[in-house]
C-alpha positions as CSV (number, residue, x, y, z in Angstrom):
1,M,-33.6,172.3,105.5
2,D,-30.7,171.8,104.8
3,R,-27.4,169.4,105.9
4,T,-25.3,171.3,107.8
5,L,-28.6,172.7,109.3
6,R,-29.3,169.4,110.9
7,L,-26.5,168.5,111.4
8,L,-25.5,171.6,114.1
9,L,-29.1,170.5,115.4
10,C,-28.4,167.1,115.4
11,A,-24.9,168.0,118.2
12,V,-27.1,170.7,120.2
13,I,-29.5,168.0,121.2
14,A,-26.7,165.5,121.6
15,I,-24.9,168.0,124.0
16,A,-27.9,168.4,125.8
17,G,-28.6,164.8,126.0
18,C,-24.8,164.4,128.3
19,K,-24.7,164.2,131.7
20,A,-21.7,166.4,133.3
21,P,-20.1,163.8,136.2
22,S,-21.4,164.5,139.4
23,D,-19.8,165.7,142.6
24,N,-19.8,162.2,144.2
25,A,-18.3,160.0,140.9
26,V,-14.6,158.2,141.3
27,I,-12.7,158.3,138.5
28,D,-9.8,155.6,138.8
29,T,-6.4,157.3,138.6
30,Q,-4.8,154.5,140.7
31,I,-1.4,154.0,141.2
32,P,0.3,151.5,142.9
33,P,2.7,152.0,145.9
34,S,5.8,152.2,144.9
35,I,10.0,150.8,146.9
36,I,11.9,153.0,146.8
37,E,14.6,151.1,149.1
38,A,15.2,147.8,151.0
39,S,18.2,146.7,152.9
40,I,18.7,144.0,155.9
41,A,21.3,144.1,158.6
42,P,22.9,141.7,158.9
43,A,23.1,140.0,155.2
44,I,26.1,137.8,156.2
45,V,25.2,135.2,159.4
46,D,27.9,132.9,160.2
47,F,27.2,130.0,162.3
48,G,30.6,128.9,162.5
49,K,30.9,132.2,165.1
50,I,27.7,130.9,166.9
51,S,27.9,129.4,169.6
52,S,24.2,126.7,170.0
53,T,24.0,123.3,171.3
54,G,20.5,123.4,169.9
55,T,19.2,121.6,166.4
56,T,18.4,125.2,165.4
57,I,20.3,129.5,165.8
58,D,18.0,132.2,166.9
59,I,19.8,135.1,164.8
60,S,18.1,138.9,165.0
61,M,18.3,141.4,162.1
62,L,16.9,144.9,161.2
63,G,14.6,144.8,157.6
64,Y,14.2,148.5,156.6
65,V,12.1,149.7,153.4
66,Y,12.1,153.3,152.6
67,A,8.3,153.7,150.4
68,G,6.0,156.3,148.9
69,D,2.5,156.5,146.9
70,D,1.6,159.1,144.5
71,N,-2.1,158.9,146.2
72,G,-0.7,159.7,149.8
73,L,1.9,158.1,152.1
74,A,-1.0,157.6,154.5
75,D,-2.2,155.4,151.3
76,I,-0.1,153.1,152.2
77,A,-1.8,149.9,154.2
78,T,1.4,147.7,154.9
79,I,4.5,147.3,154.3
80,S,5.1,143.2,154.5
81,F,8.0,141.1,154.2
82,R,8.3,136.9,153.7
83,V,12.2,135.1,154.4
84,I,11.8,132.0,151.5
85,S,14.1,129.3,152.8
86,P,17.0,128.3,150.6
87,S,14.8,125.2,149.2
88,G,12.0,127.4,148.0
89,K,9.3,127.6,150.8
90,L,8.1,130.1,152.6
91,F,9.9,130.3,156.2
92,T,8.1,133.1,157.5
93,S,6.4,136.6,156.9
94,G,5.2,139.9,158.8
95,T,5.2,143.4,158.8
96,L,7.2,146.8,159.0
97,H,6.5,149.9,160.4
98,D,6.0,153.5,160.6
99,N,5.0,154.6,163.8
100,G,8.0,156.1,165.5
101,I,8.5,153.0,167.6
102,A,12.1,151.7,168.0
103,P,13.0,150.3,165.5
104,D,11.8,152.8,163.8
105,V,13.3,155.9,164.0
106,N,10.5,158.7,162.9
107,A,6.6,158.2,162.1
108,S,5.2,159.0,159.2
109,D,7.9,159.9,156.9
110,G,7.9,156.5,154.6
111,K,10.7,155.0,156.5
112,Y,9.4,151.5,157.8
113,N,11.3,148.8,159.9
114,A,11.7,145.9,161.7
115,Q,13.5,143.6,163.6
116,I,13.0,140.4,162.5
117,D,13.5,137.1,164.6
118,L,14.7,134.6,163.1
119,K,15.0,130.5,164.4
120,L,17.1,128.8,161.4
121,P,18.0,125.1,161.4
122,K,21.7,124.8,162.0
123,D,22.0,122.4,159.4
124,V,21.2,124.2,156.8
125,I,23.7,126.5,155.0
126,G,23.1,128.6,151.8
127,I,20.7,132.2,150.6
128,Y,17.6,132.7,152.8
129,N,15.7,135.7,150.9
130,V,13.8,138.6,152.0
131,Q,11.2,140.0,150.7
132,F,9.4,143.1,150.7
133,T,6.4,144.5,149.3
134,A,3.9,147.4,150.1
135,T,0.1,147.5,149.6
136,D,-2.2,150.1,149.4
137,K,-5.5,150.4,151.0
138,E,-7.0,149.7,147.2
139,G,-5.5,146.3,147.6
140,F,-2.7,147.3,144.8
141,S,0.6,145.9,145.5
142,S,4.8,147.3,144.4
143,N,7.4,146.1,143.4
144,T,9.3,143.8,145.2
145,F,12.3,144.2,146.6
146,N,14.4,140.5,147.3
147,I,17.3,140.4,149.0
148,P,19.9,137.7,149.5
149,L,20.5,136.8,153.1
150,N,23.2,134.6,153.4
151,I,24.5,131.7,156.1
152,I,27.5,130.3,155.8
153,L,29.4,128.3,157.6
154,S,33.8,129.5,158.0
155,T,34.7,126.2,160.2
156,N,32.9,124.3,157.6
157,N,34.7,120.7,156.2
158,A,34.4,119.4,152.8
159,P,33.1,115.9,152.5
160,T,34.1,112.7,152.1
161,I,34.0,110.0,149.2
162,F,35.5,106.5,149.4
163,N,34.4,102.4,149.1
164,L,33.9,102.9,145.3
165,S,32.0,99.8,144.5
166,S,31.7,99.7,140.6
167,P,32.3,96.4,137.8
168,D,35.7,97.0,136.4
169,S,33.9,96.2,133.1
170,V,30.4,95.1,131.3
171,R,29.5,93.9,128.1
172,V,27.4,95.3,125.6
173,P,24.4,93.2,124.9
174,N,24.5,91.5,121.5
175,S,20.2,91.8,120.8
176,A,18.6,95.6,120.5
177,D,15.8,94.1,122.8
178,S,18.5,93.5,126.1
179,V,20.2,95.8,128.2
180,N,23.0,95.1,131.0
181,L,23.0,97.1,134.2
182,I,26.0,98.7,135.8
183,Y,25.8,98.3,139.9
184,I,28.1,101.4,141.2
185,S,28.0,102.5,145.3
186,L,30.2,104.7,147.1
187,G,30.6,106.0,151.0
188,V,30.2,109.8,151.5
189,S,30.2,111.4,155.1
190,D,30.5,115.2,156.3
191,Q,31.9,116.3,160.1
192,Q,28.5,118.7,159.5
193,G,25.9,115.3,158.8
194,L,24.8,113.6,156.6
195,N,22.2,116.8,155.9
196,D,25.2,118.6,154.6
197,I,25.3,117.1,151.0
198,V,23.9,118.4,148.5
199,S,24.7,116.0,145.6
200,V,27.4,113.1,145.0
201,I,27.6,113.1,141.5
202,L,28.9,110.9,138.7
203,T,30.5,112.5,135.7
204,S,30.6,109.8,132.4
205,Q,33.5,110.9,130.3
206,R,34.7,109.0,126.9
207,P,38.3,108.9,125.7
208,D,38.7,111.3,124.1
209,S,37.7,113.4,127.8
210,S,34.2,114.7,125.7
211,V,31.3,114.5,128.6
212,V,28.7,111.8,127.9
213,G,26.9,112.9,130.4
214,T,26.2,114.0,134.7
215,F,24.5,112.0,136.5
216,S,23.3,112.4,140.4
217,L,24.0,109.5,143.2
218,S,20.9,108.6,145.8
219,D,20.9,107.4,149.0
220,D,17.5,106.8,149.3
221,G,16.6,103.7,149.3
222,G,15.7,102.8,146.2
223,K,12.9,105.0,145.8
224,T,14.5,107.7,143.7
225,V,13.8,107.7,139.2
226,L,16.8,108.6,137.5
227,P,14.4,110.9,134.5
228,Q,17.2,109.8,132.2
229,F,17.8,106.5,132.6
230,G,13.4,105.2,133.6
231,L,15.3,102.9,136.8
232,T,15.6,103.9,140.5
233,S,19.4,104.2,142.2
234,G,19.6,100.8,143.3
235,D,20.6,102.2,146.9
236,S,19.5,99.5,149.7
237,L,19.1,101.8,152.7
238,A,18.1,105.3,153.1
239,G,20.2,107.7,155.0
240,D,23.1,106.0,155.9
241,G,25.3,107.6,154.0
242,I,26.2,104.7,150.9
243,Y,25.1,106.2,147.7
244,S,24.1,104.7,144.6
245,I,23.2,104.5,140.9
246,I,22.7,101.7,138.0
247,V,24.2,103.1,134.5
248,P,22.7,100.6,132.2
249,I,25.1,99.6,129.0
250,F,22.6,98.8,125.4
251,N,23.2,97.7,122.3
252,S,24.2,101.4,120.8
253,T,26.8,101.9,123.4
254,T,30.0,101.0,121.3
255,R,32.3,98.3,121.8
256,N,36.0,97.6,122.8
257,T,36.5,100.8,124.7
258,Y,36.1,102.8,128.2
259,R,34.6,104.6,130.2
260,D,36.3,107.5,133.0
261,F,34.0,107.5,136.0
262,I,34.2,110.7,138.1
263,F,33.0,111.1,141.5
264,A,32.6,113.4,143.4
265,A,30.2,115.1,146.2
266,K,29.1,118.3,147.2
267,D,27.9,120.3,150.3
268,Q,26.0,123.4,151.1
269,S,28.7,125.7,151.1
270,N,29.2,124.7,148.2
271,A,32.7,122.4,149.3
272,Y,34.1,119.8,147.0
273,S,35.2,116.1,148.2
274,N,37.6,114.7,146.7
275,V,38.0,113.0,143.8
276,I,37.3,109.5,142.7
277,I,38.2,108.2,138.7
278,K,36.9,104.4,138.1
279,R,37.3,102.8,134.2
280,I,35.2,101.3,133.2
281,F,36.5,98.7,129.9
282,I,33.5,98.1,127.8
283,Q,34.0,95.0,125.9
């Protein structure tokens, strides 16, 4: 038998040994659902225009999602929402519906709706994030739409800083094994309460106005260890409105110069306090 004939015979045998897919075989052509459009209303809430005597403020907003699925709308199992707080934590979650029951208008048209009721902390100002995701019956998830819910306070008052306590000068230690410490404390107040304070910052500046570094003061009772220095804040009592920091001076520090220490506080509405500048001479 010549070579050509042998090859043809092998091909016939191979084809005869193959089995066609049965009618019950499943071919995986799954494509995840997709969110085409999403919105929330309102997207901005002004706590300054809402009267509330408690510690929380109730708001209601409408969530809307227009979704699609290449395998048909019937393949969409859920359209879910998650509300993430400004601190990045899950605040609440739920589902939207396409059933023709208000706030939804028409059933099974791919347009999902929900009334989202939130009980928001009165003292938290900032941006919440509302996330929408579609999931199909096979468990495949769509892209996620992330929409900001901006909580503002039009009646906000900027914080105030006062009563700075710090030395006028500091000596550079003679030994490389020694460190001299600058103890600094600062009073901070805010008409919206101390919970409205986001940060109290010290900026250290050289005589040529270049910045040595920016550091945070803490009102934590001395529990925070600053990564830049490996020291606690030196604060005495947590939550009393007195913010503190300990700044080390090493043997390698340049002598016979000065640093301008610039202090300011910022609140949740991104409003800044007055500025205090303290010049400390390094000897």
